[in-house]
Each structure stands twice: as C-alpha cells, then as structure tokens.
C-alpha positions in Angstrom: -0.1 0.0 0.3 1.5 3.3 -1.0 1.8 6.3 1.3 -0.7 8.0 -1.2 -3.2 5.6 -1.0 -2.8 5.4 2.9 -3.7 9.3 3.2 -6.7 8.8 1.0 -8.2 6.5 4.0 -6.8 8.9 6.3 -7.5 12.7 5.2 -6.3 15.6 7.3 -8.7 16.7 9.7 -9.6 20.6 9.9 -9.3 22.7 13.0 -13.1 22.5 13.5 -12.9 18.9 13.4 -10.1 18.6 15.8 -12.1 20.7 18.1 -15.3 18.6 17.8 -12.8 15.6 18.6 -11.6 17.0 21.7 -14.9 18.0 22.8 -15.9 14.4 22.3 -12.9 13.0 24.2 -13.8 15.1 26.8 -17.5 14.1 27.1 -16.2 10.6 26.8 -13.8 10.9 29.8 -16.7 12.4 31.8 -19.0 9.6 30.9 -16.3 7.0 31.8 -15.8 8.4 35.1 -19.5 8.6 36.1 -19.9 5.1 34.8 -16.8 3.9 37.1 -18.3 5.5 39.9 -21.8 3.8 39.2 -20.3 0.4 38.7 -18.4 0.8 42.2 -21.1 1.4 44.2 -23.5 -0.8 42.1 -26.0 2.0 41.1 -29.4 0.6 40.7 -30.6 0.3 36.8 -26.8 1.0 35.5 -26.1 -2.2 34.2 -29.5 -2.2 32.5 -28.8 1.4 30.9 -25.1 0.1 29.7 -26.5 -3.1 28.1 -29.2 -0.9 26.2 -26.3 1.4 25.1 -23.8 -1.2 24.0 -25.5 -4.4 23.1 -25.5 -4.0 19.3 -22.0 -2.9 19.3 -21.0 -5.7 21.4 -23.0 -8.5 19.6 -21.8 -6.9 16.4 -18.0 -7.3 17.4 -18.4 -10.8 18.8 -20.2 -11.8 15.6 -17.1 -10.5 13.4 -14.5 -11.8 15.7 -15.9 -15.6 16.1 -18.1 -15.7 12.8 -20.9 -17.8 14.5 -23.8 -16.4 15.9 -24.4 -19.3 18.5 -21.0 -18.5 20.0 -21.4 -14.9 19.8 -24.5 -15.0 21.9 -23.0 -17.2 24.5 -20.1 -14.9 24.8 -22.1 -11.9 25.0 -23.9 -12.8 28.0 -20.7 -13.8 29.8 -19.4 -10.3 29.1 -22.1 -8.8 30.8 -21.8 -11.3 33.6 -18.3 -10.2 34.0 -19.3 -6.5 33.8 -21.6 -7.2 36.8 -19.2 -8.9 38.8 -16.0 -7.1 38.2 -17.5 -3.6 37.4 -15.5 -2.1 40.4 -12.2 -3.1 38.3 -13.1 -0.3 35.6 -11.5 2.9 36.5 -12.6 5.0 34.1 -9.3 6.2 32.7 -10.5 4.4 29.5 -13.6 4.8 27.4 -16.3 2.3 28.7 -16.5 0.4 25.3 -12.5 -0.3 25.1 -12.9 -2.1 28.4 -15.8 -4.0 27.6 -14.4 -5.1 24.2 -11.1 -6.2 26.0 -13.1 -8.4 28.3 -15.2 -9.7 25.1 -11.8 -10.8 23.0 -10.3 -12.2 26.3 -13.1 -14.4 26.7 -13.0 -15.5 22.9 -9.5 -16.4 23.4 -10.5 -18.4 26.5 -12.9 -20.3 24.7 -10.5 -20.7 21.7 -8.3 -22.2 24.4 -10.8 -24.6 25.7 -11.1 -25.6 22.2 -7.4 -26.5 22.1 -6.9 -24.1 19.4 -3.6 -22.5 18.9 -4.6 -18.8 18.1 -7.7 -16.3 18.1 -7.3 -16.9 14.0 -8.3 -20.3 14.4 -11.7 -19.5 16.2 -13.3 -19.1 12.4 -12.1 -22.8 11.4 -14.9 -25.0 10.6 -17.5 -22.3 10.3 -19.9 -23.1 7.6 -21.5 -20.7 5.3 -24.9 -20.9 6.8 -23.4 -19.6 10.1 -21.7 -16.9 8.4 -24.9 -15.9 6.6 -26.6 -15.1 9.8 -24.3 -13.0 11.7 -25.0 -9.4 10.4 -28.6 -9.4 11.5 -27.9 -6.8 14.1 -30.2 -4.0 14.5 -28.8 -0.9 16.2 -30.9 2.5 16.7 -27.7 4.7 16.7 -25.9 4.7 13.0 -21.9 4.8 13.0 -20.7 7.1 10.2 -20.1 3.9 8.3 -23.9 3.2 8.1 -24.7 6.6 7.3 -22.5 6.6 4.2 -23.5 3.0 3.1 -26.8 1.6 2.1 -27.7 -2.0 3.0 -26.2 -3.5 -0.3 -22.9 -1.7 0.4 -22.8 -3.0 4.1 -23.7 -6.5 3.1 -20.8 -6.4 0.2 -18.4 -5.1 2.9 -19.3 -7.5 5.6 -18.7 -10.2 3.3 -15.3 -9.0 2.2 -14.3 -8.5 5.7 -15.1 -12.3 6.4 -12.6 -13.1 4.0 -10.0 -11.3 6.0 -8.0 -13.3 8.7 -9.2 -12.7 12.0 -6.6 -10.4 13.3 -6.9 -7.8 10.6 -10.5 -8.1 10.5 -10.9 -7.4 13.9 -8.9 -4.1 13.7 -10.9 -3.0 10.5 -14.1 -3.5 12.5 -13.0 -1.7 15.9 -11.7 1.1 13.7 -14.7 1.6 11.1 -17.5 0.2 13.1 -16.8 0.9 16.6 -14.9 4.0 15.8 -12.3 3.1 18.7 -8.9 5.1 18.1 -5.9 3.1 17.3 -4.4 3.6 20.8 -7.9 2.2 22.1 -7.4 -0.7 19.8 -3.7 -1.3 20.9 -5.3 -1.5 24.7 -8.3 -4.0 23.4 -5.9 -6.2 21.6 -3.0 -5.9 23.8 -0.8 -5.1 20.6 1.8 -2.6 20.1 0.8 0.4 18.2 2.9 -0.2 15.4 1.4 -3.7 15.1 -2.2 -2.1 15.1 -1.4 0.3 12.4 0.3 -2.6 10.2 -2.7 -4.9 10.6 -4.8 -1.9 9.6 -3.0 -0.8 6.6 -2.6 -4.4 5.1 -6.2 -5.0 6.1 -7.4 -2.3 4.0 -4.8 -3.1 1.2 -6.3 -6.8 1.1 -10.2 -5.6 1.5 -10.1 -2.8 -1.0 -10.0 -4.9 -4.3 -12.8 -7.1 -3.1 -15.2 -4.0 -2.5 -15.6 -2.9 -6.2 -17.8 0.2 -6.2 -18.5 -0.4 -2.4 -14.7 0.7 -1.6 -15.6 4.3 -2.0 -18.2 4.0 0.6 -15.9 2.3 3.1 -13.5 5.1 2.3 -16.0 7.7 3.2 -16.4 6.4 6.6 -12.7 6.7 7.5 
C-alpha cells in the first residue's frame, strides 16, 4: 500500500474537526468517570442502561470476531456477567467500550483455548456458510458514520469482504470503522503495540479494497 493510498483513507482533519474531537473526548472521559463511579457503588439500573446502550455494538464485534452467532451470543451473555461481577475494576481512565471489548476479546481467546486451538485466528476454522450468513442481522438505533454513508447492499458487500480476511486484520478494521475506536484504544483492546495495530490496519485495508468494487468508495468515506 503506497503512502498516497494510505492518505486517501486518512484525510487531514480541519481545525473545526479537531475541536469537535476534543469536545467528544472530554465528554467521553466524563462519561467514563461517571460509569466507573456507578459500577463501584453498584448504582441501581446502571447495568441495564449499559446493556441497552452497548448491546448492538458488542454483539456485532463478537459476530465478526467469532464468525458464529451461537458462539457470539454465548460470549455476549458472559461479558455482561463479567461487567456485573467485576465492574469495580473499571477505573474510568479508558472509555467504557474499550474495557468492554477487552473483556469480550479475552473471553473469545479463553474459549479458543478450551477448544485446544492455537490462536485467535483459528476460532473461525470449521464455520459453515450457513453460520456466516446469519451474523449481520444486528439492528442498532444509533448509526455509525460507516452506516450513514452506506446503503444495505454496500454494508452486506463490505461485511462479506471482511469475512474473507484473517481474524486479526478483520478485528482491527471492525474496531476502527464500525466501533470508531482510536488506534491507541485498539492497541489496548488487542494488547498489541501501536505499530502492530497500524500494520494490521494498513494491510487489512490493502487486502479488502480490491474485493469491494464500487463499495470501496463507501468504505473510504467512513474513515
């Protein structure tokens, strides 16, 4: 992938955009601190609020990561049990979704080890086409930038292309473009060096672009 092609995926931000980003970051930090405090004192109704807010994003991440709806739904339930039991461990320094996706990823890895698999990438081995065809029936009320610039046909085409990637590259693309995590946050979730995250992102983009056809423009707009 050339420097020019990478730059098309990462356009320079304007001063207004940077100001908006800073404002969102400040709001996110305040929300994280509030969630952390609420979990520590076991605030009534907080867990239900978090499930409503994050359930679609969490399930989508698990579906892409595991490639199997039954597996994703089982781990989805376990993730929220971990939040309930270990909520006091969330210190609010990172965004809640970063911590949530980290829990989810660790549970996927734990399950892969129980199945005597050697790596996260092996988790999708043996998944049938019937399993994969079900996994994108996740309806969310809040649209991501990716959803807003793409129609249903484009999203299905991109989802199918993502499934052709290996798990590690697919995961970074999903966290970046669907879940809008920063590269630093992705590094925390995946416990990988920032340089590794960038490498997986660039390689993933290079691999997926030729498979998208006309939908590549839609995907690029979401960056």
